[in-house]
C-alpha positions, 0 to 999 in steps of 0.5 A: 577458698578451700585449700587442698594439697596437690592430689596424690597419685596412685601406687605403681600398677594402679590408677587410683583417683586423686584424693584432695587433702585438707590443710588442717592448720588452715581449717583450724585457723578458720574455725578460730576466726568463726568462733570470734565471729560467733562470740559477738552474739554473746553480747559480752559488752552488755555483761561488762556494763552490768559489772563495771568493777570486773576486769575479766569481763572488761577484757572479754568485752574489749576483744569482742568489739571493735576498737574505736579507731586507735588500737586493736582487739581480737574482733578487729582481726576477723576481716584481716584473718579472712583475707590472710586465709585466702592468700594462704589458700590460693597457691594450694588451690592453684597447684591442685587445679594445675594437677587436675589439668585445668588451663591457665585461661580457664583458671583466670576466668574462674578467678574473675567470676569468683571475684565478681560474685563475692563483690555482688554477694557483699552488696546484696547482703548489705542491701537487705533492710534498705530501701535501695541497693546499698552500694558500699564495698567495705565488708569482708566479702566485697573486700576479698572480691576486690583483691582476689583477682590481682592476688590470683594473677600474682600467683602466676608470677615468680617470687621476685615479682611478688616481692616487688609487688609487696614493696610497691603496694605497701610503700605506695599505699602509705605514700598516698595517705602521707601526701593527702592534705590534712583538714584545713580551717574550713573542713566540715567535721560534722559531715565527716562524722567526727570532730577535731578534738576527738580523743582517738585522733592522731596528732602530727604526721600520723594525723594523715591516717585519722578517721574520715579525714584521710585519702580513703575517706575522700575517695569514697565520698567521690566513688560511692556517690557515683552510684544511686542514689547520688549524694547519699554518702558522706562518711562511714561510722566506723571509718571503713573504706573501699580502698582497704582492699589494696593492702590485702594484695600484700597478703 
């Protein structure tokens, strides 16, 4: 979503047309995120593999790729950054639309249409190269679309409601993961695409957030298999999940 300030009015005795103004800081941040995206085509990881003794190239390669699970690189921050930018832009966009005389009903319908369109575009782009429609919802476009409409509705609420929603989202999402049972002795690790002794598995209570053994993975093994072809989904190789859009409401 483009962020603009509230259109400026004309001077006394004139009827100047509204002039939307760009939010420069958000544009600069968007440019930085796009640069991080484009850095992937440089294939720095391949360069680093040719000069394993170089700490400099290892550093660049690490931040140009996703962390295996535990940890975080700059590349891991690309998708959250897009969600953050949407959250920042929404109040500016809403204020601009109100200033242009758009009704709440029109803005709500437009927001719902935009949310659905983002999800559909995400599915379309992921389906390219597959022999069937690839119904998954973990990509950037779909995640923004899934969270966008609720975020928009919160924009109409007072600050108190926004803080209450923030607490409920963060505590509720954390609690849902914490209450989901850990894998038992009969758990099929192979079907989940991981192993019990994987180096990046957390231990103890933190194990409730391990890759492809958590609540979000369990939800997707049910939800995604409701779409055709049935029974095709067992796990996501990167551990990405549909429910990741829920904490995006907190942004």
